[in-house]
C-alpha positions in Angstrom: 120.1 222.1 -12.1 116.9 222.2 -10.0 117.5 224.8 -7.2 115.0 224.5 -4.4 116.1 227.6 -2.5 113.7 230.4 -2.0 113.6 233.3 -4.4 116.3 235.9 -3.8 115.0 239.3 -2.7 115.0 242.0 -5.4 116.5 245.4 -5.1 113.1 246.9 -4.0 112.9 244.4 -1.2 116.4 245.2 0.0 115.8 248.9 -0.2 112.5 248.4 1.8 114.3 246.4 4.4 117.0 249.1 4.7 114.3 251.8 5.1 112.7 249.8 7.8 115.9 249.3 9.7 116.8 253.0 9.3 113.4 253.9 10.8 113.9 251.4 13.7 117.4 252.7 14.4 116.2 256.3 14.4 113.5 255.5 16.9 116.0 253.7 19.2 118.4 256.6 19.0 115.6 259.0 19.9 114.8 256.9 23.0 118.5 256.8 23.9 118.8 260.6 23.5 115.7 261.0 25.7 117.2 258.7 28.4 120.5 260.7 28.3 118.6 263.9 28.7 116.8 262.5 31.7 120.1 261.4 33.2 121.6 264.8 32.6 118.6 266.4 34.3 118.9 264.0 37.2 122.6 264.7 37.6 122.0 268.4 37.6 119.4 268.0 40.3 121.7 265.9 42.4 124.4 268.6 42.0 122.0 271.3 43.1 120.9 269.2 46.1 124.6 268.6 47.1 125.3 272.3 46.8 122.3 273.1 48.9 123.3 270.6 51.5 126.8 271.9 51.7 125.4 275.5 52.2 123.1 274.2 55.0 126.0 272.4 56.6 128.2 275.5 56.5 125.4 277.6 58.0 124.9 275.1 60.7 128.6 275.0 61.5 128.7 278.8 61.7 125.7 278.8 64.1 127.3 276.0 66.2 130.5 278.0 66.4 128.6 281.1 67.5 126.8 279.1 70.2 130.1 277.5 71.4 131.6 281.0 71.6 128.6 282.3 73.6 128.8 279.4 76.0 132.5 280.0 76.5 131.9 283.7 77.3 129.1 282.9 79.6 131.2 280.4 81.5 134.0 282.9 81.7 131.7 285.6 83.0 128.1 284.6 83.8 127.1 288.2 84.5 128.4 289.6 81.2 124.9 289.8 79.7 123.8 292.7 81.8 121.6 290.6 84.1 122.4 288.1 86.8 122.8 284.5 85.6 120.1 282.1 86.4 
């Protein structure tokens, strides 16, 4: 029988191909790991920003409540500050 198919790869060729694939997979996993680390860092930054924004909002609400109370007291007694109202 005259077989015209190309020569089958030998064991050394198969092992070399496996080594090349192993290297390529390792490089890709390293890239994926780096991307996940960047995502984790970005999420941590977003969480910190949200916490800071909540703190600022609470501080602003407290100041607004203080201002509202001062206005109520002033309207109830404009001279309560120790000087005549303008």
